[in-house]
N, C-alpha and C positions, 0 to 999 in steps of 0.2 A: 628348663625345657623338658617336656614330657612327650614320649612317643606312645601312642595308643592304637588299638584296633577295634573295630566294631563288626558284628554280623549284619547290621543294617545296610540298606542300600539307599542311595541319595534319593532315587525316585519315590521311596516310601515316605519322604518328608514333604512332598507336595511342593508348594511355592516356597522356594528356599529363602526368599527375602522376608517372609513373614515370620515373626518372632514365634518360637515354640520354647516351652520350659526345658525340653530335653537338650536344647543348645547349650544350656549352662554346663552340661557335661563335657563340652568340647574345648573348655577353657579351664586351665587349672584353677581349682577353688581352694584358696589358702585362708587360715585363719588371720584375721586383721589384728595386728599388734597395736597396743595403745600408743607406743612410741612410733611415729611415722617412719622414722629412719631405720627401723628394724624391717619394715615391710619391703619385699623385692621391687625393684624398678620396673621389671618387665617379667611377664609369665607368658609361656607359649606352649601350646599343645598341637602336635601334628597327629591327626587321626586318619587311618586308612579305613575306608568303607569297603564292604564286601564286593561292590561293583567295580572297584578299582579306583574310585575317586578319592580325593583327599579333602580334608578341611584343615585350615590353619587358624587356630584360636589364639587370639592375642589379647592380653590385658597389660595396661601400664599404669603407673603412677602419674597423677596429674602434676606431681612436683617435678617430673621429668619432661613430659610432653604436653603440648596442646594438640588441637586436631591437626593443623598443618605439619607440626613436628612429628607427630605419630605417623602420618602418611608418608612423609619423607623418609622416615626410618624404614617403613615397610618397602618403599620403592627402592632404597638403597640395598636393602636385604635381598629382595628379589633380583636386583641387577647383578649382585655377586653370585647369588645361588645358581642362577641360570647360566653362569659361565661367560658372561659378556665382559667387554674390555673395561677394566676398572679406571682406565684413563677418562672415560665418559661419565664417571660416577659423580653425582652431587653429593660430596662428602658431608654428613651431618656435622653441625658445629654446635658442640655442647657447652662451650664456654659462656658463662654469664657475665664476663667482665665488661663487654660492651654495653650491655643492658644497664648493669649497676653503675657504670661510670656516667651514662647519659642521665639517669635518674638523679644521681647524687652529685653531679658536677657543681662547682661553685656558682655557675650561671643559672642553675634550675631554680624553680620557685620552691620556697620552703612550705612545708606542711604547717597549717595554722590552727589545728584543733586536735585535742587529745582523744575525743570521742568520734567514732565514724559517723554517728548521727548528726554531728555538727558540720558535716562537709556539705554545706548548702551550695557550693560552687560546682559540685559534680552531680550531673543529672541523674545518673543511674543510682546513685545512693539516695539522693533527695526523694526520687519518685518511689523507691521502696519504702522510705521512712514515712511517707505520706499515708500509706495504707493502714498501718497500725494506729497512726495518729487520728485518722478518720474514725477508727473503732472507739478510740479514747473519747473523742469529742461526742460521739453519740450515746455512749453509755456511762460517761463519767468515771472512767476507769484510769489506773496508773498505767504507766508504760509497760512494767513487768507483767501485769495482769493482761494487758492487751496482746503481748507477744505469746503468753502462754495459751491464750485462747486460739491463736492461729496454730501454734504447734500441735494442738489437740485435734485439728481437723483431719479426720480419716474417713473417707467415703465408705457408706454401707457396702459390704461385699469387697471391699479393697480396690485397688487399681487395676485396669486391664491395659495391656500394651497392645495397641492397635496399629496396623500398617495400612495406610490408605494410598491409593493409586490415582494418578492423574496423567492425561495424555499431553504430549508436548504441543499438539495442535491447539488445545484449549489454552494452555499457557500463552502461547504466541499470540492468540486472538486477544486475550486480556492485556498483554503488554501494548499491543497496538491501540486498543481502546483507551488505555491509561494515558498514552502519550497524546492521542488526539483530544480526548475529552478533558484531561487534566492539564493540557499545555505543558506537559513535562518534556525535558530535553532527552531524557533516556529513561529506560525502565528495564531492570534485569529480572531474571527468572526468580532469583531470591526475593526481590522486592514484591513480586506478585504472590508467590507461594506463602511468604511470611505474612502478608496482609490477609490473605484468604484464610489460613489456618487460624490466625488470631480471631478473626470475626467467627468462624465456625465453632471454635472452642468456647468463646465467651457466650455466644447464643446458646450453646448446649448447656452451659452451667446455669442459665436462667438467674443471673444475678440482678439485683435491684437496678432499675435504670440509672439511678443517681449515684451508684457506686463507683469510686475511683478504682481504675484498673491500670495495669502497667504491661507493657511489652518490652522485653529485653533480649538482646542477641549479641553474641560476641563479634567484635570486629578485629581482624588481624591487623596488628600495628607494625609489622616488620618494615613496610615501606613508609609508614607514616611518621616514624621517629627520625629525629636529626641528631647524629647520622643514622641512616637506615641500618637495620640489623642484618639484612641479607636473607634471601629466600631459604637458606639452609640452616637458619637458627632453629633449634629444636625445642627451646624452652617454652614457657608460657608468655607468649607475646600478643596477648589480646586484653582488651578492656571491653566492658559491657556498654553498648548503645542503649538508650532508653527512650520509650515513648509512653506518655501518660495522658489519660482522658477520662471522661465518664462513659459508662456502658452505654447510654443512649446515644452519645456522639459517635461512637465506633459503629453501632449497628445501623444507625440512620444515614451516616454519610456514604457517598459513593466510594468504589474501590480506589479510584485514583487519589482521593483525598487521603486515604490510609497510606497508600503508597508514598504520597508526599511527605506525610509525617515520618515515615521509616527513613527516606532519603535525608531529610533534614536531620535526623538523629545521627546518621553516619557523618554528616558534615561537621558536627560538633567534635569529633575525634581528631584533635590537633596534637602536635608534639607536646604543647604544654598541658593540654588536658590528660594526656596519657601519664605524664610524669606525676601530675597531682593525684591522679586516680592510684597509681601505684604506691605513693606515699600514704594515701588515706587507708589502704589495706593494713598498714602497720599500726593503725589506731586500735584502741580498745573496743570491746562490745561489738564484734564483727558478726555475730550470729543473727541470721534472719531465718525463720522457719518457712516451710513450704506454705504458700498462700494461693488460694484459688484465683485471687484477683491478679496474680502474676502469671503471665505466659513467657516462656523461654523458648526461644527458636535458635537452633544451631545449624550453620550452613555447612553441609558435607557435599553439596552439588560439585564443588571444585575438585573432589577427590576421585580420579578415574580408577576405581578399583579394577575395572575390567582390563586396564593396561598392564596390571601386574602379573608377572610370570616368573615363578620360582623354579622353572626348569621342567614343569609338568604341563605346560600349556596355560593360556591366560585364565585368569580367575573368571568363573561363570556367574557367581552371585555373591552378595555380601550382606550380612545381617548384624544389627546391633543387639547386644544382650541387655539385661537389666542394668540400669545406671544408677548411681547414688541419688539422682534427681529424676525419678522416672517420668515425671510430668513434662519433662523437656521434649520438645518437638525437633526431630532431626530430619532434614531435607537431604535426600539422596537421589542419585541416579538409579533408575530401575534397569538393572543389568539384564533382566529376563525379558524385557520389552525395550527395544533399542530407542523407541521415541516416547519415553515417558519418565515420570519422576515418582518418588516415594516420599511419604511423611510418616515417620514413626513416632508415636506419642502415646503418653500414658494418661488415662482419665478414669474416674470413677465409674464402675460398671454400670450404674444406673443411668449414666449419661452417654454410653457408647453409641447407641442407635441414633440418638439425636445428633451426635457428632458426625457419624457416617452420612446421615441425611443432609446436614448442613454443608459438609465438605463436598458432596456430590451435587449440590445445587449450583449449577453454573450460570444462573440468571443475573448477569451483571449488565 
């Protein structure tokens, strides 16, 4: 934990939710050790601004937390720090015993392949595998050569982290249309925003219409496992849901069709699927490079950062720093506009304007 001070004022930063390179100075930057066990589990920096405001910069190892686990940790820390009664505290559960017992119990299904590429019963893995396979088939290349080609993809000018805003009223309108036109029984804010940003990103990248593309997003498994892990479990309790189709299918179909695909992918995440997925991650050959054909969306809409109070008043804004997979789209509440949402995503600089134009096209 580091305590710091700056001569800058918060108002000089403009919209606080928009990523700025200077934000990297608000979280401790430590050299990453080759041995993951040497790296710290959590780093924190409290920075006092000249205007009297504070920032709380937090970084954590994904070996310790997933998104819900990290937010529950922050909420518990704020609860204690603000002097509230600890009897009301949702105490974080760091034990992995329940998770390991569920996955490796005698009644659970055994893993049936040594290579992760052979896990054809797990949609998230098989959909990823199909993208390099497509490149192999088109150019008569071996598997290693196909993967190497994807790993060399580096957009000219590098990636730019973009924060996109959308109003709640627009999202509510789309949800209503999806339910009415698509005959859906329900439609969440995540479903709508996930479908919309997938369409906007793929269209901006101008991929060939017959290209196989894939959307993946984490699904919280705490309540989907048998027995449930509990809301206070802090570890990595998610698996990736997956949707795969051709570019032409995605861009030509109505929004409610894409939402249906996303909902169907979530329905696949059963107790058995989760346990098979976890075992598959122990297979060999786990590396997949970043691919333009792959869109990853993470749901942070359920994390009410504005409810956190460390004793200085409630949090007024939250921003995500650069992540190991910068192309990931993070969906968040817009704390600076009470009726709105944010999408933070990385994309090649040459595609930024097209992405913004596509995202701001509400013509559904």
